N, C-alpha and C positions, 0 to 999 in steps of 0.2 A: 503493500499500499503506501509506495514510495511517494503517491500525489497528496498524501492527505497531511495535513498538520494540526496537531493539537497545542491548546493552550492549558498549561497546569497553574494556578494560581496558589502557591504556596511551597517553599521549598523545604518542607520538614519529610521526615520518613515516609511517609504518606507520598507525597507529590514524588519523591524523587524515588519511589519505588514504582509508581504507575508509569513514568517516564521511560524508567529503563525497560520496563515488559512492552511497552509502546514501540521503542525503539528496536526491540527485537524482530519486528515484523516491518521493520524499514518507515515507521511512520515517523515524521519530524516533529518534533517537540519542544516547544520555547517554554520555558518555566521561568515565570515571574516572583521572585522573594523578595519580601521588604524590609528585613533584616540583612547587614552586609556581609554575612554569613549563612550559607545554607545547613540542614541539619535538623533545624527546629529546636527545641528545647530537651529534645533526645541525646542533644551532642554535647549536653552538658554533664551526661551523664556518665557514672564512673564505674568500671568493671568490678563484678562483685564476687568476682570467682576466688574460692580459698584454695583447697586441696584440689576442687575440681569444677568446671563450669556450672555456673548454678541457673543458667537460662534468663539473665536480667536483660539481653538485648541490647546491651552498650557497644559490642563490638560489631552487631549489625549495621547501625548507625553509618560507622567509617566505611564499611563496606560499600555500601549504597551511595555515599557522598563520590567516592573514588570512582564507582562503574558511571554515574551519571555526569562527574564532570570530565572524565574522559572518552566519554562516548560521542562519534561525530555528528550522530544525529539529533544530540540532545544541546539546546542553547539555554543557559542558564543567565538571566540579568537578576543580582542580588543588589540589595540598595534600591531595589525600582516600586513604583508604586502607580498603581492600574489610576488611569482617568476616564477611561471612556470605554464603554463596551455595547455594540449595538448587532442586531442579527438581519442581514439583509442577502438571505441565502446561504451564505458564509458570517463568520463573525467578524466585525470589524473592532480590532482591538486598539487602543491608544494608550501607550504608559510613557512615563516619565524615569529615566536612567539614573543611575545613581552620580553621573555628571550632570545633572538636569535638562537632560535635552529629551526634547518629545519623539518616541518611535512609535511606528504604527506596524501594523501587520494584519494579515487575514488567516483564519483558522476555521478548520471543519467540526472541531468541537471543543468542548471546554470543561475542566475537570477542575471543581472547587476543592482544594487541599488546605485550606486555611486553616487546618489546626484546632488546638483550646490556647486557653487562658488561663495559667495558673491563680486559683483565689488568692489574691491579697487580704491579709488576716489583720491589716495594721489595725482595724477597729473591734477587732475581735478581743476579750480581756487579758490576753495572755501576755502582752507588754511588747508585742513584734515592734520594731524600730525604735522603742523605749529604753529596753535592755539588750545591750550586746549580745548575750549570750542566749538570747531566744531568736533561734535560724529557721528557716522552712527547710524541708526536704530537697528542694532545688540548690539553697544555699550549700548545703552539706553536700551534695554531690558534686558542685565544684570546688569544695575546698578539699575533699580528699582526691579528685583528678588530678589537683593541681600539687599539693602538698604529700598525698602518700597517708596522712595521718589525721585525724580527729583533734582541732585544737579549739580553744575555747578563743573567739574574737578578741575579750576583752584584754587576757595578759598573754594569751598564746601558750598557756598550760593544757596538756592533756586531760581533759576531765576525768574525773574517777564514777561521777553518776550522771547517767544520760537518762532523761526521759524522751519517749515519742507519743506524741499525741495526734490521735488519728482522726479522721473525716472533720477536718477544718476548714469550711466551707462547703463542703456536701453531706450529706443526708442531714441538711440542717433546714426544718421549717420556718423559723423565723426570717429566712435569707429567700424562701420558695425554692431552695436548691435540695431538692426531694429526692435526687438521684444518687447511686453509689459511683464512686470513681473510681473501681475497680481495682485499679492497679496498685494502691497506697499501701494495704495490708502487706502484700508480696513484695513490694519494696522496701518498705521501712523492715520488714524482718530479715530481707536479704542483706540490707546495710547492717543491720544490728549483729549477724553472723559475720560480716566481714571486719568489722570493728572489735567483736569477742575474739576472732583468729590473731588479729595483730598486737592486742593486749588484753588477756584473758582476764585481768583483775578489774576489768570495766564493768560497773554495775548498770544494766540497763532495766530500764522500765516501759512496759507498751500497755498507755492506757486506751483502749478500745471501748466501743458500742456493741459490735460484733465482729468477729474476724471473718473476713470475706475469703472465700476460697475460689476465685476465679482462676482459671488457668491449668492445665493440665499437671504441672509440676510443683503444685502450690503445696501440694502434702508433702510432698519431698523435702522442700526447702522448710517447712512448717517443722517438720521433723526435726530436722538438723538443729533448730536453735531454739524450740519450747523449751527444752531443761533447762537453756542457758540466761531466759529472758522472764521476769518477772510479768505475767499477764495479768493486768488490772481491769476488770471491768468496771468502769465507772465514769462519770461525766466530769471532767476538769472543768474548774473553775478559773479564779483569779491568779495571777502570779505577781507575787512581792519581792523586789531585791531587798536582801537584807544588809547589816552594816557590813558583814564580813564579804560581800559581793556573791552570795548564794542567790539561787532562786526558790524561793517558797512557793509550790504549788499546793493549792488548797483542790479537794474533789470530792464529789458524793458519792457514796459507795451505795447504789441503791439495793443492793442484795442484803446488806444489812441496817438499811435505813440511817446511816450515820455520814458525818461530814470527817474530812481526815486531810493533814498536811504533810509535805514533806519536803525536803531540801534538794536541789538537784544542781550540780554544776552546769549544765546544760540542757536547755530544750528544744527539742525539734518538732518541728510544726508539718505534719504531712497535710499539706495545703491539696482541696480538691481541684479536679477538672472544671474549668467552666468554658461555656462558649467563646471563639475566637474573637478577636475586637474588630475584625475589617470586614465580617463575612455580608452585615445587612445591606451596608451602602452597595455592594456590589451585586447582591440579588437584587435590589430594587431597580439597577439597570436593566437586567435581563428578564424583570416580571416575575420573582420567585419571591418567596418568603420564606421564613426561620420557622420551625416547631415550635410550640410553647415554651419549652424548654428551655428555648436560644439556639439549640443546635441545628444544622441544616435538615430540612424535612425533605427527604429523601423520595417520598412519593410524590409531591409535589412538582420536582423535575420532569414528570413526565411530561407537563404541560408546555415545556419550552425543549422541545428536540435536540438532541447535542449537547445537553448539560447534565455533568453527572458529579459526584460527593465522593470524597474520599477520606478513610481515616478518623481522625478524631473532630473531624470539622460535623461528623454525624452523631458524636457521642463519645463519650470516655472508651479509651481501651488501651491495650499494651502496645508496645514495637512490634511483637509479632503480629498482633492482630492488625494492626494497621499495615503492615506488607501484604499479610495476606488480604486483606479489602481490597490493597491496591491491585492486586493480580485479578481479583474478581472485577473490578472497576475496567482494568483495561480490555478484557476479555467484553465487557458491556460494550465500549467505545468500539472495538474491532467489528460487534456483531452489530452494531448501529451501521457502521460504514458499508459493511455487508449487504445490508438492509437496502441501504439507499442504492449501492449499484446494481442490485436485482429488480 
């Protein structure tokens, strides 16, 4: 299908994987990514392997980046932003590249791979951005990827006690974020296992509502760490900074009907997956809408032939799930072209 061209909006793992699969069938692909680098949030993830691979997916991202960047049929514009998109037989595209130059092209199909936005916990009662040693799981990923060990941002010391707080920004009725982000429990437990493998004396507490078991490898990873981590089913509340720079976490043990508190050196907030920030304006240009939750409404895309969605733009999912979905979407695009040809 060397006469076909596809625009992919978003250069995360789903967008790049879709591009690679299409390029295998001689489809020309243009990828527009708003950030200066491709790979999306997943590019920040550190490998969590200890004695063996724990299927965290971090290595997949680098593989997809290398494959997409080097493929002759894939053109990537990073630091770019879409300005116009209209349909007149083909889709007419206008975008501004990182040099602030306007570029235009025509494509035969569009794949929305706009990804997700990590929940910002700044308004939650945990002291994020007020206390240096309250960080998000993404902050922790970046720190360990860069330094190899986890350290307290406030003083650079290795923390003796760490608390992981789950479901920050998801499964939250006060925000109308009723969905589960699917990946947080598994990711946090893998991270806990990595930290323990590098410093066994680290005490880790895992505060959760329910442990979500998404993914075929979850039980294996859970069994690796469950006896090394304090699993606390509780509702965390406020965090206060003590005079000696510890973090005092208050939490409610619903099973016992009592309040408790504990001191930690570092608190990690597992922030939820929320809808991507730039999808709505793009959808308006091509006459589509988001679903009630704010993610892309895949069934509504049938109303505009040639428009598809991939990965976490449609809802929470893991790296492996995004890659698998990209393969399905690429097949849908190829079938769409074949139907046009017939």
